[in-house]
C-alpha positions in Angstrom: 67.7 16.9 -38.7 69.8 13.7 -38.2 67.7 12.8 -35.2 64.5 13.3 -37.2 65.6 10.9 -39.9 66.6 8.3 -37.3 63.2 8.6 -35.7 61.5 8.1 -39.1 63.6 5.0 -39.8 62.8 3.5 -36.5 59.0 4.1 -36.9 59.1 2.6 -40.4 60.9 -0.5 -39.0 58.3 -0.9 -36.2 55.4 -0.6 -38.7 57.1 -3.3 -40.9 57.4 -5.6 -37.9 53.8 -5.1 -37.0 52.8 -6.1 -40.5 54.9 -9.3 -40.2 53.3 -10.1 -36.9 49.9 -10.4 -38.6 51.2 -12.5 -41.4 49.1 -15.6 -41.9 52.0 -18.0 -41.8 53.0 -17.0 -38.3 51.7 -18.9 -35.3 48.8 -17.1 -33.7 50.1 -17.2 -30.1 53.5 -16.0 -31.2 52.0 -13.2 -33.2 49.9 -12.0 -30.2 52.9 -12.0 -27.9 55.1 -10.3 -30.4 52.3 -7.7 -31.0 52.2 -6.8 -27.4 56.0 -6.2 -27.2 55.9 -4.2 -30.5 53.2 -1.9 -29.1 55.2 -1.4 -26.0 58.1 -0.4 -28.1 56.0 2.2 -29.9 54.6 3.6 -26.6 58.1 3.7 -25.0 59.6 5.3 -28.1 57.0 8.1 -28.1 57.4 8.8 -24.4 54.5 6.7 -23.2 54.4 4.5 -20.1 52.9 1.3 -18.8 54.5 -1.4 -21.0 55.0 -3.6 -18.0 51.3 -4.2 -17.9 51.4 -5.5 -21.5 54.5 -7.5 -21.0 53.2 -9.5 -18.0 50.0 -10.5 -19.7 49.6 -14.1 -20.8 50.3 -14.8 -24.5 46.6 -15.4 -25.0 45.6 -11.8 -24.2 44.9 -9.5 -27.1 43.9 -5.8 -27.2 40.2 -6.6 -27.2 40.7 -8.3 -23.8 42.2 -5.2 -22.1 40.3 -2.6 -20.1 41.5 0.9 -19.5 40.5 3.4 -16.8 38.4 6.3 -18.0 38.3 9.8 -16.7 34.8 11.0 -16.1 33.7 14.2 -17.8 32.7 17.2 -15.7 29.0 16.6 -16.7 29.1 13.1 -15.2 30.3 14.4 -11.8 27.3 15.5 -9.7 26.9 16.0 -6.0 24.2 13.9 -4.5 21.0 15.9 -4.2 19.4 16.5 -0.8 15.6 16.5 -0.4 13.3 17.9 2.2 11.6 15.2 4.4 8.6 17.6 4.6 7.9 18.3 0.9 10.2 16.0 -1.0 11.6 19.0 -2.9 15.3 19.4 -3.6 17.1 21.7 -1.1 19.5 24.3 -2.3 21.4 24.0 1.0 21.8 20.5 2.6 22.1 22.1 6.1 18.4 23.0 5.9 17.3 19.4 5.9 17.3 19.0 9.7 16.4 22.5 10.7 13.6 22.9 13.2 10.0 22.1 12.2 6.9 23.8 13.6 3.4 22.5 13.7 1.1 25.5 14.1 -2.6 25.2 14.9 -4.4 27.6 12.6 -8.1 28.5 12.5 -10.5 28.6 9.6 -13.6 30.1 11.0 -15.7 33.0 9.8 -14.9 35.0 13.0 -11.8 36.8 11.7 -9.5 33.9 10.9 -9.5 34.5 7.2 -7.3 35.3 5.4 -4.6 33.3 7.3 -1.0 34.4 7.0 1.9 32.3 5.5 -0.3 29.2 5.1 1.1 28.8 1.5 4.5 28.2 3.0 3.5 25.2 5.0 5.0 22.0 3.6 2.1 19.8 4.9 -1.4 20.9 6.1 -3.8 18.7 8.0 -7.5 19.8 8.0 -10.2 18.6 10.3 -13.2 19.7 12.3 -12.3 21.5 15.5 -15.8 22.0 16.9 -19.3 22.9 15.7 -18.5 21.9 12.2 -15.7 24.5 11.9 -12.5 23.2 10.4 -9.0 23.9 11.7 -5.5 23.4 10.3 -2.3 21.9 11.6 0.2 23.8 9.3 3.7 22.3 9.3 6.6 24.6 8.5 10.3 24.2 8.0 12.4 27.3 7.2 9.5 29.7 6.8 10.2 33.1 5.3 7.0 35.1 5.8 7.3 37.8 8.4 4.1 36.7 10.2 2.5 33.3 10.8 -1.0 32.6 12.1 -3.4 33.1 13.5 -2.7 30.6 16.3 -5.5 28.7 18.0 -6.0 25.8 20.4 -4.9 22.2 20.0 -6.9 19.0 19.5 -5.6 15.5 20.4 -6.0 14.2 16.8 -3.9 17.0 15.4 -1.2 16.0 17.9 -1.3 12.5 16.5 -0.6 13.9 13.1 2.0 16.3 14.3 4.3 14.0 16.3 5.9 12.0 13.4 7.4 15.3 12.1 9.4 15.8 15.3 8.1 19.4 15.4 7.5 22.0 18.0 3.8 22.1 18.4 2.7 25.7 18.5 -0.8 26.4 20.0 -2.8 28.5 22.3 -4.1 26.1 24.9 -6.4 23.3 23.7 -8.8 20.6 24.8 -7.9 19.0 28.2 -6.7 15.8 26.7 -4.5 17.6 24.1 -3.0 19.9 26.7 -2.1 17.0 28.9 -0.6 14.9 26.1 1.4 17.7 24.4 3.5 18.1 27.5 5.3 14.9 26.5 6.7 16.6 23.3 8.3 19.9 22.2 5.6 22.5 22.3 5.0 26.2 22.7 1.7 27.4 24.1 0.6 31.0 24.1 3.6 33.0 25.4 4.2 36.8 25.0 7.9 36.2 24.5 7.4 34.3 21.3 3.9 35.4 20.2 2.0 38.6 20.1 -1.5 39.9 19.9 -1.7 42.1 16.8 -4.2 44.9 16.3 -5.1 43.7 12.9 -8.9 44.1 12.8 -9.2 40.4 13.6 -11.6 39.4 16.3 -9.9 39.1 19.7 -9.5 35.3 19.7 -8.0 35.3 16.2 -5.2 37.8 16.5 -2.4 35.7 18.0 0.7 35.5 15.7 4.3 34.6 15.6 7.2 34.9 13.2 10.2 32.9 12.0 12.5 35.0 14.1 10.4 34.5 17.3 10.2 30.8 16.6 14.0 30.6 16.1 14.5 32.4 19.4 12.3 29.8 21.2 14.2 26.9 19.5 17.5 28.4 20.6 16.4 29.0 24.1 15.1 25.4 24.6 17.7 23.8 22.4 15.1 22.6 19.9 17.7 23.2 17.1 16.9 20.4 14.8 14.1 18.0 13.7 14.2 14.5 12.3 11.0 14.2 10.4 9.4 11.0 9.3 8.2 12.2 5.9 5.8 10.7 3.4 7.1 8.3 0.8 7.9 10.6 -2.2 9.1 10.4 -5.8 11.7 12.7 -7.4 10.6 15.8 -9.2 11.8 14.2 -12.5 9.6 11.1 -11.9 6.7 13.2 -10.9 6.9 15.2 -14.1 6.9 12.0 -16.2 3.9 10.7 -14.4 1.7 13.8 -15.1 -1.6 13.0 -16.8 -0.7 15.1 -19.9 2.9 13.7 -20.1 1.6 10.2 -19.9 -0.9 10.8 -22.7 1.8 12.2 -24.9 4.2 9.4 -24.1 1.6 6.8 -25.2 0.8 8.8 -28.3 -2.8 9.1 -27.2 -2.8 12.6 -28.7 -0.6 13.6 -31.6 1.3 16.8 -30.9 -0.2 18.5 -33.9 -3.8 17.4 -33.1 -6.2 20.1 -32.0 -8.2 17.4 -30.1 -7.0 17.5 -26.5 -9.9 15.6 -25.0 -7.6 12.7 -24.0 -5.5 15.2 -21.9 -8.5 16.1 -19.6 -7.5 15.3 -16.1 -9.2 12.4 -14.3 -10.2 14.9 -11.6 -10.6 18.4 -12.8 -12.8 19.5 -9.9 -12.7 18.0 -6.4 -15.1 18.8 -3.6 -14.9 17.8 0.0 -17.7 18.0 2.5 -17.0 17.6 6.2 -20.7 17.0 6.7 -21.1 20.5 8.1 -21.9 23.9 6.5 -20.9 24.8 3.0 -18.6 27.4 4.4 -16.1 24.6 5.2 -16.4 22.5 2.1 -13.3 23.2 0.0 -13.2 22.9 -3.7 -10.1 22.2 -5.7 -9.6 23.0 -9.4 -6.7 21.3 -11.1 -4.4 23.8 -12.7 -2.8 22.2 -15.8 -0.1 24.9 -16.2 1.2 24.5 -12.6 0.3 20.9 -12.0 -1.3 22.0 -8.7 -4.8 22.3 -7.2 -6.2 25.8 -6.7 -8.2 25.8 -3.5 -11.5 27.6 -3.3 -14.3 28.1 -0.8 -17.7 26.5 -1.7 -18.8 30.0 -2.7 -16.3 29.8 -5.6 -14.0 32.5 -4.3 -10.3 31.7 -4.0 -8.9 30.7 -0.6 -6.3 33.4 -0.3 -3.7 34.0 2.4 -1.5 36.9 3.3 2.2 36.7 2.5 4.7 39.5 3.5 8.0 40.3 5.1 8.5 41.5 8.6 9.6 44.9 7.3 6.2 45.3 5.5 4.4 44.4 8.7 6.0 46.7 11.2 3.1 48.4 13.0 0.7 47.7 10.1 -2.4 45.5 9.5 -1.7 42.7 7.1 -4.8 43.6 5.2 -3.2 47.0 4.4 0.4 45.9 4.0 0.5 42.4 2.6 -0.2 40.9 -0.8 -2.4 37.8 -1.1 -1.8 34.6 -2.8 -4.1 31.6 -3.6 -3.5 28.3 -1.9 -2.5 25.8 -4.5 -1.1 22.5 -3.1 0.6 19.9 -5.3 -1.0 17.0 -3.6 -4.6 16.8 -2.2 -5.7 13.9 0.0 -8.9 12.9 1.6 -8.6 10.5 4.5 -12.0 9.0 5.5 -12.1 8.8 9.3 -14.5 7.6 12.0 -15.6 10.7 13.9 -18.1 11.5 16.6 -18.8 14.1 19.2 -16.6 13.6 22.3 -17.9 13.0 25.8 -17.6 16.7 26.6 -20.3 17.5 24.1 -18.2 20.2 22.4 -15.0 18.7 20.8 -14.6 16.0 18.2 -13.3 12.5 18.7 -11.5 11.3 15.5 -9.9 7.9 15.0 -6.3 8.5 13.8 -4.7 5.1 14.4 -5.8 2.3 12.2 -6.8 2.2 8.5 -9.6 3.5 6.3 -10.4 4.7 2.8 -8.2 7.4 1.2 -8.3 9.4 -2.1 -5.0 10.8 -3.4 -5.1 13.5 -6.1 -1.9 14.4 -7.8 -0.6 14.9 -11.4 -4.2 15.4 -12.6 -5.1 11.8 -11.5 -7.3 10.3 -8.8 -6.2 7.3 -6.9 -8.6 5.5 -4.5 -7.0 3.4 -1.8 -6.4 3.3 1.9 -4.5 5.1 4.6 -2.7 3.3 7.4 -1.2 4.6 10.7 0.0 2.1 13.3 0.8 4.5 16.2 1.1 8.2 17.1 4.8 8.2 16.4 4.5 6.4 13.0 3.8 8.4 9.8 0.7 7.8 7.7 1.2 5.6 4.6 -1.1 5.5 1.6 -1.8 2.5 -0.6 -3.7 1.9 -3.8 -6.4 -0.7 -4.2 -3.8 -3.4 -5.1 -1.9 -2.8 -1.9 1.0 -0.9 -3.4 2.2 2.2 -1.6 1.4 5.4 -3.3 4.5 7.7 -3.4 3.5 11.4 -3.3 5.0 13.9 -5.7 7.0 16.8 -4.3 5.4 20.0 -3.1 2.8 21.2 -0.6 0.6 18.3 0.6 -2.9 19.1 1.9 -4.7 16.3 3.9 -8.3 16.6 4.9 -9.8 14.2 7.5 -13.3 13.6 6.1 -15.8 12.0 8.4 -17.6 8.9 7.2 -20.8 11.0 7.1 -19.0 13.5 4.8 -18.3 13.1 1.1 -15.6 13.3 -1.6 -16.8 14.2 -5.1 -14.7 14.5 -8.3 
């Protein structure tokens, strides 16, 4: 009790001295200096520390001049996110960023190639004519999960030009003479019964070659292809992509009041997109913008959905995918048309496509259409896309589908 009264008297005395320090008849510099030492007394008396910091300050320093360290809250502490070089999407596990990438040549003919398997899991897909007006895909995978991938078909030299920047293992079944000679310079896997198999899946003979993630992993381990350093496309974050959506932009600019029933201003700039490769209608894809998913549902010219098989290895054991697997519609986040110079090659069978250089490009994402150019300086360099003002177009995260449309083809939207 005696200690408590002594403490109260001391506190009262300190408060009285502080009041005197602010008296108008006291010199300002003296008041400031005295205030510093008085505060030190209070802090020391109450068990605080650090008065030495106050004592050594010049007489001109006051409390408003002082800065104190702050302890960040738990919400402010966030581990740096890691994004896929292939899709631009955030990775749940940073160790997956440099896992092996596979560029798999996949057919699109009417001779048993459809539906393909696992094509929805590819991060990037290139589409171009292989021969006779029939299109083919270079489907680029990293960390695939589906139990079966394919079918696998032959390689073309222009697909190799698009594959190389991803530092991938090129997976194919032979190819044109030029392509087979050039692919030997890079990681590749041609038809091999150790890492591929012919499935009795009611496909025609030449469209029944498949592989799986486990078989590809075995090949990578055997040949020490255990990582890939991809040169990805320029991307924006998922947050920036969401803000740039055509509907979000309209709301942000108050084009449409939230309570208004008139949504005409939210109509995408490109609701329906049609590409023609200058060949038959069977290879003219149609994309329909899906406002709920912010993706582009892919269809055949007939109007039917372009669906693919997706299933686990357990579901596939000894079974036909058509009997054991579910189907899902292809719906990429970004759709691009690259206009290319194309002609029949000297062998009279395969195509010759100009991949190095620059030409017109159309980029469709977020419900918007951007006309510009594509540019690629070498086989090893990645393609870049620019708008009509010369600014690079960053792509939103997600699957990116790129079609090489000949100058004699068309892009309509």
